[in-house]
C-alpha positions, 0 to 999 in steps of 0.5 A: 371720167373725163371732166368738162373743160370748165371743171378741168381748168379749175382742177388745173389751176388748183394743182398749179397753185401748189407747185409748177408741173409739166403736162404729164405730171398734171395728168398723173396728179389728177388721176392719183388725187381722184383714185383714177376717177379723173383721167383726162386724155392728152387731147383735152389736157393740153388744149386746156393748158394752152387756153389758160396760158392764152388767157394769162392765167398760166405761164410756161417755160421749157426745162431740160429733162433726162430724155428730152425737154419739158414744158413746165406750167405755173400759175400767174398772179392773175391765175391765182385771182381767177382760181379764187373766183372760180372756187367761190362760184364752185362752192355756190354751185355745190351748195345749191345742188346740195339744197336741191338734192338734199331736199327731195 
């Protein structure tokens, strides 16, 4: 399943709140945490990360790796505040949907 861009951004912010990661690590963690249900292709993951960085929600830096250097992403303080805002909106959306679906 490929999450929508807004959902993918929320998931990336939530993962980066825990610890900095490189793009491949983020993708692997999404797959693992969702038992393989969420598997964004690199063609959606990296544009989302670049958009979050352009918005000041995520920062990146290059670190040397065993074979080649890696770009590691971390959550900024603005990203933490945006994550809190998006989680609140997501909780309201889930509650509203549950009310409708549960009220069938």
